[in-house]
C-alpha positions in Angstrom: -147.0 29.9 51.8 -149.0 26.7 51.4 -152.1 28.7 50.7 -150.2 30.7 48.0 -149.1 27.5 46.4 -152.7 26.2 46.4 -154.0 29.4 44.7 -151.3 29.1 42.0 -152.1 25.5 41.4 -155.8 26.2 41.2 -155.2 28.9 38.6 -152.9 26.7 36.6 -154.9 23.4 36.6 -158.0 23.5 34.4 -161.5 22.8 35.8 -160.3 22.0 39.3 -158.2 19.0 38.1 -156.0 17.4 40.8 -152.3 17.6 40.6 -151.8 13.9 40.3 -154.2 13.7 37.4 -152.4 16.6 35.7 -149.1 14.7 36.0 -150.5 11.5 34.6 -152.1 13.3 31.7 -148.8 15.2 31.0 -146.8 11.9 30.9 -149.4 10.3 28.7 -149.4 13.2 26.3 -145.6 13.4 25.9 -144.5 9.8 26.2 -147.1 8.0 24.3 -145.8 6.7 20.9 -147.6 8.4 18.0 -147.4 5.2 16.1 -148.9 1.9 17.3 -146.9 -0.2 19.7 -144.2 -2.1 17.9 -144.3 -5.7 19.3 -141.0 -6.6 17.6 -139.2 -3.8 19.3 -140.5 -5.0 22.7 -139.6 -8.6 21.8 -136.1 -7.5 20.9 -135.7 -5.6 24.2 -136.9 -8.6 26.1 -134.4 -10.9 24.4 -131.5 -8.4 25.0 -132.5 -8.4 28.7 -132.1 -12.2 28.6 -128.6 -12.0 27.1 -129.5 -12.4 23.5 -130.4 -15.4 21.4 -128.6 -17.9 23.7 -130.2 -16.4 26.8 -133.6 -16.5 25.2 -133.3 -20.1 24.3 -132.2 -21.0 27.9 -134.9 -18.9 29.7 -137.9 -20.6 31.3 -141.5 -19.4 31.3 -141.2 -17.3 34.5 -138.0 -15.6 33.4 -139.6 -14.7 30.0 -142.7 -13.4 31.7 -140.7 -11.2 34.1 -138.6 -9.8 31.2 -141.8 -9.0 29.2 -143.3 -7.2 32.1 -140.1 -5.2 32.6 -140.1 -4.2 29.0 -143.8 -3.3 28.9 -143.4 -1.1 32.1 -141.8 1.6 30.0 -145.0 1.8 27.8 -148.3 3.5 28.6 -151.6 1.7 27.9 -155.1 3.0 28.1 -156.3 -0.1 29.8 -155.1 -3.3 31.4 -156.7 -5.3 28.6 -154.5 -3.5 26.1 -151.5 -4.3 28.3 -152.4 -8.0 28.4 -153.0 -8.1 24.7 -149.5 -6.6 24.0 -148.0 -9.1 26.5 -149.5 -12.1 24.6 -148.3 -10.7 21.2 -144.7 -10.3 22.4 -144.8 -13.8 24.0 -146.0 -15.3 20.8 -143.2 -13.7 18.9 -140.5 -15.1 21.3 -141.9 -18.6 21.9 -141.7 -21.3 21.0 -139.6 -20.5 17.9 -138.8 -16.9 16.9 -138.5 -16.1 13.2 -135.0 -16.0 11.6 -135.5 -12.2 10.9 -136.3 -11.6 14.6 -133.3 -13.7 15.7 -131.0 -11.6 13.4 -132.5 -8.4 14.9 -132.0 -9.8 18.5 -128.4 -10.8 17.8 -127.6 -7.3 16.4 -129.2 -5.5 19.3 -127.5 -7.8 21.8 -124.1 -7.3 20.1 -124.7 -3.5 20.3 -125.4 -3.8 24.0 -122.3 -5.8 24.6 -120.1 -3.5 22.6 -121.4 -0.5 24.6 -119.6 -2.0 27.6 -115.9 -1.1 27.4 -113.5 -4.1 27.3 -109.9 -3.7 26.3 -109.4 -7.1 24.9 -112.5 -7.3 22.7 -112.2 -3.7 21.6 -108.6 -4.2 20.6 -109.4 -7.4 18.7 -112.2 -5.6 16.8 -109.9 -2.7 15.9 -107.2 -5.0 14.7 -109.7 -6.8 12.5 -110.9 -3.5 11.1 -107.5 -2.1 10.1 -106.3 -5.5 8.8 -109.4 -5.7 6.7 -108.8 -2.4 5.1 -105.1 -2.7 4.2 -102.3 -5.2 4.7 -100.3 -2.6 6.6 -101.3 0.4 8.7 -100.0 3.3 10.6 -100.8 4.6 14.1 -103.2 7.1 12.5 -105.2 4.2 11.0 -105.3 2.5 14.3 -106.4 5.6 16.1 -109.2 6.3 13.6 -110.6 2.7 14.1 -110.2 3.1 17.8 -112.2 6.3 17.9 -115.0 4.6 15.9 -115.0 1.5 18.2 -114.6 3.2 21.6 -117.2 5.8 20.6 -119.8 3.0 20.9 -119.0 2.5 24.6 -120.5 4.3 27.5 -118.2 6.1 30.0 -118.7 8.1 33.1 -116.7 11.1 31.8 -114.9 12.5 28.8 -111.6 11.8 30.4 -112.4 8.1 30.8 -113.3 8.0 27.1 -110.0 9.6 26.2 -108.1 7.3 28.4 -109.8 4.3 26.8 -108.8 5.6 23.3 -105.2 5.8 24.4 -105.2 2.4 26.0 -106.7 0.6 23.0 -104.4 2.4 20.6 -101.4 1.5 22.6 -102.5 -2.1 23.0 -103.2 -2.6 19.3 -100.0 -0.9 18.2 -97.6 -2.4 20.8 -99.1 -5.8 21.5 -101.2 -6.9 18.5 -99.3 -5.4 15.6 -95.9 -6.1 14.1 -93.8 -3.1 13.3 -92.4 -3.2 9.7 -90.6 0.1 9.7 -87.0 -0.4 10.9 -86.1 2.0 13.7 -82.9 3.9 13.1 -79.9 3.3 15.3 -79.5 5.3 18.5 -79.1 8.8 17.1 -76.3 11.2 18.2 -77.4 14.7 19.3 -76.1 16.3 16.1 -78.6 14.3 14.0 -81.6 14.3 16.4 -84.7 16.5 16.8 -85.6 18.1 20.1 -87.7 15.0 21.0 -84.6 12.8 20.5 -85.8 11.0 17.3 -83.6 11.0 14.2 -84.0 13.8 11.7 -84.4 11.1 9.1 -87.5 9.6 10.8 -90.8 10.6 9.0 -93.3 11.3 11.8 -96.3 9.1 11.7 -95.0 6.9 8.8 -94.2 3.8 10.9 -96.0 0.9 9.3 -97.4 -2.1 11.1 -99.0 -5.4 10.1 -100.2 -8.5 11.9 -99.1 -12.1 12.1 -102.4 -13.2 10.5 -101.7 -11.1 7.4 -98.2 -12.3 7.1 -99.2 -15.9 7.4 -102.0 -15.6 4.8 -99.6 -14.0 2.3 -96.9 -16.6 3.0 -99.4 -19.4 2.3 -100.4 -17.9 -1.0 -96.8 -17.3 -2.1 -95.8 -20.8 -1.1 -98.8 -22.2 -3.0 -97.5 -20.6 -6.1 -94.3 -22.6 -5.6 -96.0 -25.9 -4.6 -96.1 -28.5 -7.3 -99.0 -31.0 -7.7 -99.7 -33.9 -10.0 -102.7 -32.1 -11.6 -102.0 -30.7 -15.1 -102.8 -31.1 -18.8 -100.4 -31.7 -21.7 -100.0 -29.0 -24.4 -101.7 -31.2 -27.0 -105.0 -31.2 -25.0 -104.9 -27.4 -24.8 -104.1 -27.1 -28.5 -107.1 -29.3 -29.3 -109.3 -26.9 -27.3 -107.8 -24.0 -29.1 -108.5 -25.6 -32.5 -112.1 -26.3 -31.5 -112.6 -22.6 -30.6 -111.2 -21.7 -34.0 -113.5 -24.1 -35.8 -116.7 -23.3 -33.8 -116.4 -19.6 -33.1 -114.0 -18.5 -35.9 -111.7 -17.0 -33.3 -107.9 -17.2 -33.7 -105.9 -17.1 -30.6 -102.6 -15.2 -30.7 -99.3 -16.7 -29.6 -99.5 -15.0 -26.2 -103.0 -16.3 -25.6 -101.9 -19.8 -26.5 -98.9 -19.5 -24.2 -101.1 -18.4 -21.3 -103.6 -21.2 -21.9 -100.8 -23.8 -21.9 -99.2 -22.3 -18.8 -102.4 -22.3 -16.7 -103.3 -25.9 -17.7 -99.8 -27.3 -17.6 -97.9 -25.5 -14.8 -98.8 -28.2 -12.2 -98.6 -25.7 -9.3 -101.2 -25.4 -6.6 -101.6 -21.8 -7.5 -100.7 -20.1 -10.8 -101.2 -16.5 -12.0 -101.2 -15.0 -15.5 -101.4 -11.3 -16.3 -103.6 -9.8 -19.0 -103.8 -6.0 -19.5 -107.2 -4.5 -20.4 -108.3 -5.4 -23.9 -105.7 -8.1 -24.4 -108.2 -11.0 -24.9 -107.7 -12.7 -21.6 -111.3 -14.0 -21.7 -110.7 -15.9 -24.9 -107.6 -17.5 -23.3 -109.7 -18.4 -20.2 -112.3 -20.0 -22.5 -109.5 -22.2 -24.0 -108.3 -23.1 -20.5 -111.9 -23.9 -19.3 -112.8 -26.0 -22.4 -109.6 -28.0 -22.2 -109.9 -28.7 -18.6 -113.6 -29.8 -18.9 -112.7 -31.9 -22.0 -110.3 -33.9 -19.8 -113.3 -35.0 -17.6 -112.6 -32.5 -14.7 -114.6 -29.6 -13.5 -114.1 -25.9 -13.6 -115.4 -23.6 -10.9 -115.3 -20.0 -12.2 -115.2 -17.1 -9.7 -115.3 -13.3 -10.0 -115.2 -10.5 -7.4 -118.7 -9.3 -8.0 -122.1 -10.8 -9.1 -122.2 -8.8 -12.3 -118.7 -9.8 -13.2 -119.5 -13.5 -12.4 -122.6 -13.3 -14.7 -120.5 -11.9 -17.6 -117.7 -14.5 -16.9 -120.2 -17.3 -16.9 -121.7 -16.2 -20.2 -118.2 -15.9 -21.8 -117.0 -19.3 -20.5 -120.4 -21.0 -21.1 -120.7 -22.3 -17.5 -122.2 -21.2 -14.2 -119.9 -18.7 -12.5 -120.3 -17.3 -9.0 -118.7 -14.8 -6.7 -115.8 -15.6 -4.4 -118.1 -14.6 -1.5 -120.7 -17.2 -2.6 -118.1 -20.0 -2.7 -116.8 -19.1 0.8 -120.3 -18.9 2.2 -121.1 -22.3 0.8 -117.9 -23.8 2.2 -118.5 -22.2 5.6 -122.0 -23.7 6.0 -120.9 -27.1 4.6 -122.9 -26.7 1.4 -121.8 -28.2 -1.9 -119.4 -25.9 -3.7 -118.7 -27.9 -6.8 -115.0 -28.3 -5.9 -113.8 -31.9 -6.1 -110.4 -33.5 -6.5 -108.9 -32.3 -9.8 -111.1 -29.2 -10.0 -109.7 -26.0 -11.4 -110.9 -22.9 -9.5 -110.5 -20.2 -12.2 -110.6 -16.7 -10.7 -111.0 -13.7 -13.0 -109.8 -10.2 -12.0 -107.9 -11.7 -9.1 -106.2 -8.5 -8.1 -109.7 -7.2 -6.9 -110.0 -10.1 -4.5 -109.0 -9.5 -0.9 -106.0 -11.4 0.4 -108.1 -13.0 3.2 -110.6 -14.2 0.6 -107.9 -15.7 -1.6 -106.4 -17.4 1.4 -109.8 -18.9 2.3 -110.2 -20.2 -1.3 -106.8 -21.7 -1.1 -107.6 -23.5 2.1 -110.8 -24.9 0.6 -109.0 -25.9 -2.6 -106.2 -27.7 -0.7 -108.8 -29.6 1.4 -110.6 -30.8 -1.7 -107.5 -31.6 -3.8 -108.2 -28.8 -6.3 -105.9 -26.2 -7.9 -106.3 -22.4 -8.4 -105.7 -20.4 -11.5 -105.9 -16.6 -11.5 -106.1 -14.1 -14.3 -105.2 -10.6 -13.2 -104.0 -7.2 -14.2 -102.0 -5.5 -11.4 -102.3 -2.3 -13.4 -106.0 -2.1 -12.9 -108.1 -1.6 -9.8 -107.1 -3.5 -6.7 -109.2 -4.9 -3.9 -111.4 -2.6 -1.8 -110.0 -4.5 1.2 -106.5 -5.6 2.0 -104.9 -7.0 -1.1 -101.8 -6.7 -3.3 -100.6 -10.3 -3.0 -101.4 -11.2 -6.6 -99.2 -8.3 -7.7 -96.4 -9.7 -5.5 -96.7 -13.2 -6.9 -96.9 -12.0 -10.5 -93.7 -10.0 -10.2 -91.7 -12.5 -8.1 -92.4 -15.4 -10.4 -92.3 -13.5 -13.6 -95.5 -15.0 -14.8 -96.5 -15.0 -18.5 -98.4 -11.9 -19.7 -100.6 -11.1 -22.7 -99.0 -8.5 -24.9 -101.2 -8.1 -28.0 -104.2 -5.7 -27.4 -107.2 -6.6 -29.5 -110.0 -4.4 -28.1 -108.9 -1.1 -29.6 -109.4 -0.3 -33.3 -106.4 2.1 -33.3 -103.1 0.3 -32.6 -101.5 3.6 -31.5 -104.2 4.0 -28.9 -103.5 0.5 -27.7 -99.9 1.4 -27.1 -100.9 4.6 -25.4 -103.0 2.7 -22.9 -99.9 0.6 -22.0 -98.0 3.8 -21.5 -100.7 4.9 -19.0 -100.5 1.5 -17.3 -96.7 1.8 -16.9 -96.8 5.5 -15.9 -95.0 6.8 -19.0 -96.3 10.3 -19.0 -94.6 11.6 -22.1 -95.6 8.7 -24.3 -99.2 8.7 -23.2 -99.6 12.5 -23.4 -98.1 12.6 -26.8 -100.8 10.3 -28.2 -103.8 11.9 -26.6 -102.6 15.4 -27.2 -101.6 15.0 -30.8 -104.8 13.1 -31.6 -107.1 15.8 -30.2 -108.2 13.6 -27.3 -107.7 16.1 -24.5 -109.9 19.0 -23.3 -109.2 21.0 -20.2 -110.7 23.9 -18.2 -113.3 24.5 -15.5 -114.9 21.4 -14.0 -118.4 22.6 -14.7 -117.7 23.5 -18.3 -116.1 20.1 -18.9 -119.2 18.3 -17.7 -121.3 20.2 -20.2 -118.8 19.3 -22.9 -118.9 15.6 -21.9 -122.7 15.6 -22.0 -122.8 17.3 -25.4 -120.4 14.6 -26.9 -122.4 11.8 -25.2 -125.7 13.0 -26.6 -124.1 13.3 -30.1 -122.9 9.8 -29.8 -126.4 8.6 -28.9 -127.9 10.5 -31.8 -125.5 8.7 -34.2 -126.2 5.3 -32.7 -122.8 5.0 -31.0 -122.6 3.4 -27.6 -121.0 5.9 -25.2 -120.0 6.0 -21.5 -119.7 9.1 -19.3 -117.2 8.4 -16.6 -116.1 10.6 -13.7 -113.7 10.3 -10.8 -116.0 11.5 -8.0 -119.6 10.8 -6.9 -120.4 14.5 -7.0 -119.4 14.7 -10.7 -121.4 11.6 -11.5 -124.4 13.1 -9.8 -124.0 16.4 -11.7 -123.7 14.5 -15.0 -126.8 12.4 -14.2 -128.8 15.5 -13.4 -127.7 17.3 -16.6 -128.4 14.2 -18.7 -131.8 13.8 -17.2 -132.6 17.5 -18.0 -131.4 17.1 -21.5 -133.6 14.0 -22.1 -136.5 15.8 -20.6 -136.1 18.6 -23.1 -136.1 16.2 -26.0 -139.0 14.2 -24.7 -137.2 11.0 -24.0 -138.5 11.0 -20.5 -141.9 12.1 -19.2 -141.6 14.6 -16.4 -145.3 15.7 -16.4 -146.7 12.5 -15.0 -145.8 10.2 -12.1 -142.4 10.4 -10.4 -140.5 8.7 -7.7 -137.6 9.8 -5.4 -134.4 7.8 -5.8 -131.6 7.0 -3.3 -129.2 9.6 -4.7 -131.5 12.5 -4.1 -132.7 12.7 -7.7 -136.2 12.0 -8.9 -137.0 9.3 -11.4 -139.5 9.5 -14.3 -140.7 7.0 -16.9 -138.0 6.6 -19.4 -135.1 7.4 -17.1 -132.0 5.2 -17.0 -131.5 3.9 -13.5 -128.9 1.6 -11.9 -129.4 -0.9 -9.1 -126.8 -0.7 -6.4 -127.3 -3.9 -4.3 -127.4 -7.6 -5.2 -130.8 -9.1 -4.2 -131.6 -12.8 -4.6 -135.3 -12.3 -3.8 -135.8 -9.9 -6.8 -135.8 -12.1 -9.9 -135.9 -11.0 -13.6 -138.6 -12.2 -15.9 -138.2 -12.5 -19.6 -135.3 -11.6 -21.7 -131.9 -13.3 -21.8 -131.5 -13.2 -18.0 -134.9 -14.6 -17.0 -134.9 -16.1 -13.6 -131.7 -14.5 -12.4 -131.3 -12.0 -9.6 -130.7 -8.3 -9.9 -127.1 -7.3 -9.4 -125.2 -4.2 -8.3 -124.5 -2.3 -11.4 -127.4 -3.4 -13.5 -128.8 -0.7 -15.8 -132.6 -0.3 -16.4 -135.2 1.9 -18.1 -138.1 2.9 -15.9 -141.1 1.5 -17.7 -143.9 2.4 -15.2 -144.2 4.0 -11.8 -147.0 2.5 -9.7 -149.1 4.3 -7.0 -147.5 2.3 -4.2 -144.1 3.8 -5.1 -142.9 0.6 -6.8 -141.6 0.6 -10.4 -141.5 -1.8 -13.3 -138.2 -1.5 -15.2 -136.8 -3.0 -18.4 -133.2 -4.2 -18.5 -130.7 -2.5 -20.8 -129.2 -5.2 -23.0 -131.0 -8.3 -21.7 -134.5 -6.8 -22.1 -135.8 -8.6 -19.0 -138.3 -7.0 -16.7 -138.2 -6.4 -12.9 -140.6 -5.1 -10.3 -138.7 -3.1 -7.7 -140.2 -2.6 -4.3 -140.4 0.9 -2.7 -138.0 0.0 0.1 -135.3 -1.1 -2.4 -135.8 2.0 -4.5 -135.5 4.3 -1.5 -132.1 2.9 -0.6 -130.5 1.3 -3.6 -131.6 2.9 -6.9 -129.9 5.8 -8.6 -129.8 7.6 -12.0 -127.5 5.7 -14.3 -126.5 8.0 -17.1 -123.0 8.4 -15.8 -120.8 6.2 -13.8 -117.7 6.2 -11.6 -114.5 4.4 -12.8 -115.0 1.7 -10.2 -118.4 0.9 -11.6 -117.2 1.1 -15.2 -114.6 -1.6 -14.8 -115.7 -4.5 -17.0 -117.9 -2.3 -19.2 -117.0 -1.7 -22.8 -118.5 0.9 -25.3 -117.6 2.4 -28.6 -116.7 5.8 -27.1 -115.7 6.7 -23.5 -115.5 10.2 -22.1 -113.5 10.5 -18.9 -113.6 13.5 -16.5 -110.2 13.5 -14.7 -108.9 15.6 -11.8 -105.9 15.5 -9.5 -107.6 13.1 -7.1 -107.4 10.3 -9.6 -104.7 7.7 -9.6 -102.9 5.8 -12.3 -105.0 2.6 -12.0 -108.3 4.5 -12.2 -107.1 6.5 -15.2 -106.0 3.3 -16.9 -109.3 1.6 -16.3 -111.2 4.7 -17.6 -109.0 5.0 -20.7 -109.5 1.4 -21.7 -113.4 1.4 -21.8 -113.8 2.7 -25.3 -113.1 0.5 -28.4 -112.8 3.4 -30.9 -112.3 6.5 -28.8 -111.3 7.4 -25.3 -111.3 11.1 -24.6 -109.8 12.9 -21.6 -111.4 16.0 -19.9 -108.8 17.4 -17.5 -110.3 19.6 -14.8 -107.5 22.2 -14.2 -109.8 24.6 -12.2 -113.1 24.7 -10.5 -115.7 27.0 -9.1 -115.5 27.6 -5.4 -118.4 27.7 -2.9 -118.8 31.3 -2.0 -120.8 30.4 1.1 -117.9 28.6 2.7 -114.3 29.2 3.6 -112.7 27.6 0.6 -109.9 29.5 -0.9 -109.4 29.5 -4.7 -106.4 27.7 -6.1 -104.3 28.7 -9.1 -105.3 26.8 -12.2 -103.0 23.9 -13.0 -101.4 23.1 -16.3 -103.1 20.2 -18.1 -99.8 18.3 -18.5 -99.1 18.8 -14.9 -102.5 17.4 -13.8 -102.0 14.4 -16.1 -98.5 13.8 -14.7 -99.9 13.9 -11.2 -102.5 11.3 -12.0 -100.1 8.9 -13.5 -97.6 9.4 -10.7 -100.1 8.4 -8.0 -99.7 4.6 -7.7 -102.0 2.1 -6.0 -101.2 2.0 -2.2 -102.9 -1.3 -1.7 -99.7 -3.2 -1.4 -99.1 -6.5 0.2 -97.3 -6.6 3.6 -94.5 -8.6 1.8 -93.9 -5.7 -0.6 -94.0 -3.2 2.3 -91.4 -5.2 4.2 -89.1 -5.1 1.2 -89.6 -1.3 0.7 -89.0 -0.7 4.4 -85.8 -2.7 4.3 -84.7 -0.6 1.3 -85.8 2.6 3.0 -83.7 1.6 6.1 -80.7 1.1 3.8 -81.2 4.5 2.1 -81.7 6.1 5.5 -78.5 4.6 6.8 -76.6 5.9 3.8 -78.2 9.3 4.0 -77.3 9.5 7.7 -73.7 8.6 6.9 -73.5 11.3 4.3 -75.1 13.8 6.6 -72.8 12.9 9.5 -69.7 13.1 7.3 -70.7 16.5 6.0 -71.4 17.7 9.5 -68.0 16.5 10.7 -66.2 17.8 7.6 -67.8 21.2 8.1 -66.7 21.2 11.8 -63.2 20.1 10.8 -62.9 22.8 8.1 -64.2 25.4 10.5 -61.6 24.3 13.0 -58.8 24.7 10.5 -59.9 28.1 9.3 -60.4 29.3 12.9 -56.8 28.2 13.7 -55.3 29.7 10.6 -57.1 33.0 10.2 -56.7 36.0 12.4 -59.9 36.6 14.5 -61.1 39.6 12.4 -60.7 37.8 9.1 -62.3 34.6 10.5 -65.4 36.6 11.6 -65.6 38.4 8.3 -65.4 35.1 6.4 -68.0 33.3 8.6 -70.5 36.1 8.0 -70.2 35.8 4.2 -72.8 34.1 2.0 -69.9 32.2 0.4 -68.7 30.7 3.7 -70.5 27.4 3.4 -69.2 27.0 -0.2 -65.7 27.6 1.2 -66.2 24.9 3.9 -67.5 22.5 1.3 -64.5 23.1 -0.9 -62.1 22.3 1.9 -64.0 19.2 2.8 -64.1 17.9 -0.7 -60.4 18.5 -1.1 -59.8 16.3 1.9 -62.2 13.7 0.6 -60.2 13.6 -2.6 -57.0 12.8 -0.7 -55.5 16.2 -0.3 -54.1 17.6 3.0 -56.8 20.0 4.3 -54.4 21.5 6.8 -51.9 22.4 4.1 -54.7 23.7 1.9 -56.0 26.0 4.6 -52.6 27.2 5.5 -51.9 28.1 1.8 -55.1 30.0 1.2 -54.9 31.9 4.4 -51.4 33.1 3.7 -51.6 33.6 0.0 -49.4 30.6 -0.6 -47.3 31.4 2.4 -46.4 34.9 1.1 -48.0 36.9 4.0 -49.7 36.5 7.4 -53.2 37.4 6.1 -52.4 41.0 5.1 -53.7 40.3 1.6 -57.2 39.8 3.0 -57.3 43.3 4.5 -59.0 44.9 1.5 -61.1 41.9 0.5 -64.8 42.8 0.1 -65.7 39.1 0.6 -63.1 37.2 2.6 -64.8 33.9 2.1 -65.0 34.4 -1.7 -61.3 35.2 -1.9 -60.4 32.2 0.1 -62.6 30.0 -2.0 -61.0 31.2 -5.2 -57.5 30.6 -3.8 -58.7 27.1 -2.8 -59.9 26.4 -6.3 -56.5 27.4 -7.8 -54.5 25.4 -5.1 -56.7 22.3 -5.7 -56.3 22.5 -9.4 -52.5 22.7 -9.0 -52.2 19.8 -6.5 -55.0 17.4 -7.5 -54.1 17.2 -11.2 -56.7 16.2 -13.7 -60.2 16.6 -12.5 -62.5 13.4 -12.5 -64.8 14.9 -15.1 -65.9 14.1 -18.6 -65.7 17.8 -19.7 -63.6 18.5 -22.7 -60.0 19.7 -22.1 -60.7 23.2 -23.5 -63.8 23.7 -21.4 -61.9 25.8 -18.9 -61.3 25.5 -15.2 -63.9 23.5 -13.2 -64.1 23.8 -9.4 -64.0 20.7 -7.3 -67.3 21.4 -5.6 -69.0 21.1 -9.0 -67.9 17.5 -9.4 -69.3 14.3 -8.0 -69.6 14.3 -4.2 -67.3 11.9 -2.3 -68.4 10.9 1.2 -65.5 10.3 3.5 -64.9 10.7 7.2 -62.6 13.7 7.8 -59.6 13.7 10.1 -60.3 14.4 13.8 -59.3 17.5 15.6 -59.3 18.7 19.2 -62.8 19.2 20.4 -64.4 17.2 17.6 -67.8 15.5 18.1 -66.7 12.1 19.3 -70.2 10.7 19.5 -71.0 11.7 15.9 -67.6 10.3 14.7 -68.3 7.0 16.4 -71.8 6.9 14.9 -70.5 7.6 11.4 -67.8 5.0 11.7 -70.4 2.4 12.7 -72.6 3.4 9.8 -69.7 3.1 7.4 -69.0 -0.4 8.6 -72.7 -1.4 8.5 -73.0 -0.1 4.9 -70.1 -2.3 3.8 -71.3 -5.3 5.7 -74.8 -5.3 4.2 -76.1 -4.9 0.7 -78.8 -2.6 -0.5 -82.1 -4.5 -0.4 -83.7 -4.7 -3.8 -86.9 -6.3 -5.0 -85.5 -9.7 -5.7 -87.8 -11.9 -7.9 -87.4 -15.0 -5.7 -86.3 -13.7 -2.3 -87.1 -10.7 -0.2 -84.1 -11.0 2.1 -81.2 -12.2 -0.1 -78.3 -9.8 0.2 -76.4 -8.6 -2.9 -73.0 -7.2 -3.2 -72.4 -3.5 -3.0 -71.7 -2.3 -6.5 -70.7 1.1 -8.0 -72.3 3.7 -5.8 -70.8 7.2 -5.6 -72.3 7.7 -2.1 -70.3 4.8 -0.7 -66.6 5.1 0.0 -64.6 1.9 0.3 -63.1 1.1 3.7 -59.6 1.8 2.3 -60.0 4.2 -0.6 -57.1 4.4 -3.1 -55.1 7.5 -2.5 -52.6 7.6 -5.4 -51.2 11.0 -5.8 -51.4 12.7 -9.2 -48.2 13.6 -10.9 -48.3 17.3 -9.9 -48.6 16.3 -6.3 -45.7 13.8 -6.6 -43.4 16.4 -8.0 -44.4 19.0 -5.3 -41.4 20.2 -3.2 -42.1 19.5 0.4 -41.3 22.2 2.8 -40.7 21.4 6.4 -43.5 22.7 8.7 -41.1 24.8 10.8 -40.2 26.7 7.6 -43.8 27.6 6.8 -44.9 31.1 7.7 -47.7 30.8 10.3 -50.5 33.4 10.5 -50.8 35.6 13.5 -53.7 34.4 15.7 -55.1 36.2 18.7 -56.6 34.1 21.4 -60.2 34.9 22.3 -62.6 33.7 24.8 -65.4 31.4 23.6 
């Protein structure tokens, strides 16, 4: 056998090569890096072995050498000299002082190593920070999604261990670290419970949670809006600033702009908010506020959510503005922020700022003795992260608002945008439809129409925006626009080209957009010389260089920038079309907006307020399907229906304070719905009991199988709710007003229908005038067609005692507590129960109508009783 192995090896190994030599060659061939050894990778591995940056700083020479040898042992070298040279290079990188870039790389790698080890506490904390950063409130599904992402980074021995970790972290975050906002229903009786025991009024998966940190941050901001300070300006100082603007810039402020400026300068609160819809001239009002405050000898620090918005704000206010993130970074590192005692921190588009960021700005302002003033529009886009608190403050304090829209050349269009903002579908649709501003059809056809109108605008010298709801539509519009410009010769496709980050190819003359702020890339020349490039800047490609870099010229400011290849590869796209998010803050003569059902009201409002003279809607009511997939075609939607869906979809980035109020109101509605449902259930059972006792078995079975049986039961129940004797009613209709023992039902084709008709007549005779607004000559109207009264029925033998007790408790609870409404100054203040047809007073009035008072009462023993056969149940 050994000889056979030797023959096989000799035949397999070339030129008599030994087996050990073959193995070494094989390893060298298949494990050697094709690229040169990356010393920074080895240095990073060494530092991670030493427990990251802190461990590297604490390691001595021997520990560092051992770690380097361990890391290099995984590499193959052609000679010992090559090994020693690599060791020296790595040691030089790590001592005596690694570069900041290498330290950041080491910290990231060490953090990844640490996160790969499962730890319940750290994983739960990270998950809570993740969900709290996205929204102010969350559901279990949000928690589980974040848990899957976080636990997926850990290493486990088995799939079951991984699943157990997911469940453990989810439960810990949900039950230990989160605060439940959704109010659990009371213990539910069996009649109102699902198979799993939960109430039929509980929406599965809709329980919402928040954290104490979120609630505390919102409480601090709300309290700041009610905290007075001694920092303010008199109206005359503001009026002087307004007069100066009129004299120097020939701009006349409206009454609402003057009121806003006086309010922000003179309110004296630590935090004040004013609301300005799109196109209302809020920037002019802010200029008056800024000028007046600086004229008093105090400073203004202007902030905006993004770098491009900060640049525009600084230009409009004639001062240096910065982003909220920049201010917080400066404060965190102890750098000068420009905030001193008496400073006004003026925040534009405050609804786009995260609650955590606003809270951090508030802490800094309080520490420095400054005040905060916010200009916002809750109707526009909200924060990408957890937000909504500015909307809460604006509503609760009823802050002043700008009303006159000055951007739009057509006053009717200005009013239509306000209708979109408020969700008034009919008013908004009426304007856009009657003025020929709506096109609808296939998504692909609409893109072609948008491009055609956009090119015509450009040919006439009209500034124009192409706006779409999705990135896919933006990419398609960009590609179509590029092809159109290539046809007309506006771009040169025959020469040099460069791949962009969105998958398109850029050519000289193309419009591109930069998608990442970069302080190292500075603009030369033009009106922005020396400033950095920002996310959202538009450029024309001027030249493409052989090293895959480009020189671009800014659109508007005419500055020049040299973009490196790495930046282009990851952060440069075609810029002919834009999403609505990117379009906020932009203004043009015409705007063409591609809408579909995925859009929400805030996005639609932003899109429809970008154009000064024309804003045109293109409603996608149908689309082509991908025949290569499993997508099923949908029926085309009606244009008005799509538009209504868009305006009905409100922003879900609400503050936890607002969610608490809505959950309290939902609990009140759920309590009332449960009471109504319980009463109907008990009333149906009571009516069934009375009919079962009064009708012969054969007639009862015939009635219960009828389609009109439930209507009969409802009629009896409503009669009792209106104060009539249900037992007497049932006895009368089952005996044809006590004239027989049920024989008159023998030939009835529908027993329940006959009984219901008798009940209608009996009720009309005994109840008197119906509580209806119908005219006297409108004919008979059945009681079941009138307003529903909810009242607990009388009990009967075998009734559901548990459900009766539950309904009684609900009744008492409803009358003890008031419905929770959105109070402007309090989220918990109870109000009195007012007229509500679903609520029955504890002791309802039972005054008998005249016809009932005159009724001759017959002793029960004189009433003919129906014959009833006993039957087994």
